[in-house]
N, C-alpha and C positions, 0 to 999 in steps of 0.2 A: 261723179269727183267722190271719190274715197274719202270719207270720215272714217278721221283719227280720233282718238282718245290718248292723250297724253298725260302721264302721271310724272310729277315733279319740274316741279322751275327753276332746281338751281342750276348750276354752272353745265352741264350737259345739257338737260334741258335743254335750257335759254335756245344751243345752240340747234340741237335738234327741231325743235320749232320753226326759228329761221329758216336751216336747209328748207321742211316741207313746207311749211307757209310761202315761204319766195319761192317755188316752185311752183306752182300755180296749178298744181294738179292734185295737193288734199287740203280737206277741211279740218282745223287742225283747231282741237281741244284744250288746254291744259288743264289739267285739275292738280290741286294742290293746296295744306295746307295753311300758306301761308301766306296773306293778306299783298304782304310787299311784294314779294318773290312774284306774283299771277300778275300787281298791277305794273312788275317791271318787262315782264315780257310781254301783256298785249301791249305794250307802248312800242317795244325797240322789233315785234315783229307781228304786229294785226293781228293775230287768233286771240281767238273767244278761248274764255279763263273761266275756272269752275271752285268757287273754294271748296273743299271738302276733305275726310281725314278720311286712309286709305286703311284704314284701320276697322273701318265700319263697313260693313259687308253689302250694307241696302243703300251709303252711299252710294257705295262704287257701283256698285249695276242700276240709281240710277241715272250717273253720268254715262254710264255706256249703252243706253237707250238709243238706237235711231244709229251707233254707231259699227263697224268696220273691221275694225284692229286698234288691238291698246297697243303703245309700250309702255312700259317700266322705265322711269330712269329714277326711281326709288331705290333706296339702304335694300338692301336683299331681302329680309327678312319681312318685307311685306310682299314678295311676288307668287310665293305658293299660294297665299288668300286671293292674292289679282288674278291668279290664273283659272282660279273655280269661276270666280266671276265670268268673266273672261269664256268660259265653258261653257255657262251657265244660260249667258246673253249671244254667245254665238260671232263670240270676237275671236280672231284670230289674233294669237300674245307674241312681244318681242319682249326681249328683257335685257340687261346687259352686266349680268350677278356674275360674277367669279367663286360664288359657293358651291359647292357642291353639293352639297346636301340641299339646295335650293332647288337649283338643277333635275338631279331626281323625284323630288315633290310637282316639280310642273312637269316631266315627265308619266308622272303617275297617271296625272291629270291630261295627260293628252292621249293616252288609250280611251275618256272618251271620246275623242274629239269630232263632231261632225265633219262629213264631208266638205272638202273647200275651205276647210278650217284646224289650223297650224299652229304648234306649238313652235318655238326657232327660240330659246334663250341664248345666252352666250352672247351677243351679238356685236361686242365692242372692239378693242385693240389685240386684247390679250383677257379670256378667250376672243376671240372673235376671228380678225383678221389673223392673225399668227399661223390659228388653225388652218383656213384657207392657202397662206401658202404654201406651209409647211407640207400641205397634202400635196398641190401640186408637184410640186420640185420632188418629191416620193413617187409619181407616175410617172417618173420620169424613167426608174431603174426595172430593171429586170429580174432584182432581187434587192433586197435594203443591208443595211448594216444599221448606218445611225444616223437619228434625229435627232438636233441638236436646235430649240427654237429659245432663241433671247432677246429682252423689251423690255428698256426701262422709259418714266419720263420723268425728266430729271429737268434742273433748274438751269437758264442757259452760264448763272453767272454766280455758283454757290457763293457760299459768304457766311458759313455755319461751319463747325464739327460735324457737324453731320451730312456737308453736304447735302442737304436737299432740302427744300418747297415742296407745302401740299401743294396739289395740279388735284386734287380729288376726291377720292370720298374715301370722311378717315374710318369708319369702318369698314369699310371693301380693303383697305392698305393695314390695316390690321388683321385682319383675316390672312390676309395673305404669307404674312409671317406669322402666324402662329397656329396654325393650321396643317396636318399632312400636309404630304405633296404625293401625288400617283407620279408613278415615271414605271418605263419599264427597265429592265434589268437582266442580264445575260438570257433573254428570248422572254423572261418572266414580268407579269405583271405587280408590282409595289411599291412600298408605300416608301417615301424617305424623309427626310426631318426637313422644318422651314429649318434657311439662314446657312444648314451644310452645302457642302458642295462647291465650294469657296473656289471657283476660278480668274484667272483675270487675262485682259485684252485688248488690243489697241484697236482702232477702229476713226482712218482722217486725221492721226495727229492724235487721238486724246486716248488716253491709258482707260479702261473700264473694271471694275470687277461684276460677276456675276453667282448667282446662290439662288438654292431653290428658293423657291414662294410656292402659294397653294392656289391651285387651279385655273392658272395659265393658260395651260395648252387644253381645257373644257372634254371633250370627246373622244380625242382621239388617244389614245391609251386602247379604249376599248376598237377603236377602229381598225387600229395597225397591229394590234395582237397576233400574235404571230405570226407578222414577215416580217417585224424588225426585232435587231439584237436588242440595243439601246434609244432607250426613248425618253426625251428630260425636257423641263421649263424653268429655268432661271428667269429672275429677274435682274438688269443693270441696274447699275447706282456708277459714283464715282466711289474711287479706292478710300481706303478705311470706313464707308459707309457701315457694310455691316460689322464691325469691329463694334461701336459705338450700339447699334441696334442688339447686341450678343449680350453687349453688359445691363441693358434696362430691362429687355425680356428676358432672359433667363438668371445669369445672376442677381436684380433684384427682383425677378418676379413678377415680372408688370407683363407678363402676359398669362398672368394668374386674376389679372387688376384691369381685366381689358376697358372699361368707363373708366378709371380714372390716366391708363397711359392714353386713352382719346383725349379726356381732358387737356392734360401737361400736353401735347403733341397740338394742340389746337391751339392751343392760350400762347405758347413760348415757340413754333416753326409757322414763321411765314406763308401765305398763299401765294402763288405765285402764275399769272399770265405770261411771262418770258419761259416757257423754255422746248427744251425738244422730246423728239419724242424717238426712240434710236430703237429700229429693228436689226438680227439679226440672225438671218434662219443658217443650218448647214446640214443639208444631206447628202449619206453619204453611204453609197452602195457597189452595186456591180454592174455594170452597164456592157455587153459582147464582152463581157466574159474577165471584164479591163478595171479595175477600183476605180471608182470619178466621183470625185467631191464638187457637187453642188450648193452655189449663194444665190440670196439674198440681206442683201445689207443693204440700207436707206437711216434716212437721219430726217428728218418731218419738223418741222420749224415752226414757231406761234406767227397769223399774219393776217395783213387788217382785204376781211372781205365785204365790198359793200359801203365801206365807210366806218365800217362796227372792225376793233379786234379782239381778233379768237385765240389764247392759249394751242398750241400744239395737241395735247388733251382732250380738249375739245371737240375739234375737228373731226381728231380719230378715230373718238369713240362715238361720235354722232356719224359720222360719215362709215360709220360698221356697220350701224342698225339700218341706216335710212336706207341705205342699197337692199337690208334686207329686203328690208319691208318691198323697198321701187320691185325689187325681183320677185319677192311670192304677187303686187295686185299685174306681172305684166307674163305672170305664167310660168315663170324659171325653177320653181320651185317646186318639188314634192307639193302635191294636194290637198292633202291630209297628216293627221296626227304629228310630230315632235319630229323635229330638223335639225340634223348637224348642220355645224359652222361649212366642217367639210363637204356640206354637198353642194356647196355654191360652186360653181364655176370658175375658179381663176379667174379669165379672161371676161366674160360677165359682170365680173364685181370691176373688175378693171375696165374695161370699157361705163361701165354706169355712174352715172353725171355725180354720183355722191362718191364715188367707188373711186372718183382719179383723182377728188384730194389726195390719195396716196402716189400719185405719183406729176402729180401737175408743180404749179408756180407753189415754191414754200419747200418742196425736197429735194433731199439729195442721193441720189443713188449712188453706188457702188458700184456693182454690181447684183446681175441676173443670173445669169447660167437658165437659161431659157431655151437657149439652138443650140440645134438636133445636127451633134459637127460627126 
């Protein structure tokens, strides 16, 4: 049985532990500094737990002893040290980070990976699944023109001026809103400003806006550079959200005081589990000398699984990293070193027992664009 150390017992960690433990194919140990979180996750999933401080290298290495893989559901700032410990302990490594610098640090660690040992960051929704589906669509073309990736985790029932509720890591959210964003424009790799590039669109009768945020496209700029004229990632929100965030981050300059911004958001914006994840990917290019657009659009809603209610962001994020681990164990990924999300075969992902949550119950699919005509 594959032995997994899962670091982080928060909202996403609980879902990951539940998926893996109930599959019957993984022996899961959850590590967290918070004893209350560990008690809750142990009762919910039956997984083994260990209290540890992820900033302590000795505690990390002790927890990794006898394990095959480590999954980090921690804040991105812990991940380089976790990757170093995994390298020393001989474990394969998976995380959910959207942070570009963190991914670069993990990539440097991966250069020393042993045979059979992989390092695979960015295994969630965005980055994660959105890169898998965008790359899949891109392969349908003889020559690419544009790749547009749009993702948002939104409350089903917005009830404040921001039209937003906290659904996952506040650190990650602030990172996305404040850090420079990678893109390809007119064929050249570039950086664009967060919150810029405002656009609007409708899906299923609902009006949305989207704007630049950092980290969502993972390594896809590197993969498609030289092959596409335009590639960008934007976060989806309800119309009006971006204007308020522009005021907070730029005019009040809270982007320069991130701890204060985090305190404000976590004390003023409620968490919700009644959410919806919106995924909208458009790829344009030439097929048989004709300019064609293929799209993937879907909404994934919160749902109850085995009698337990789970939010859409929990389901989608946990599905991504669990499917990546499953495919690694099954030998369907590269066997050594750094692995990109777009190296996952789309069909393998969608047929996986965890990946199926992207198209099963609780999902509305508006278009596929996969058929050969």
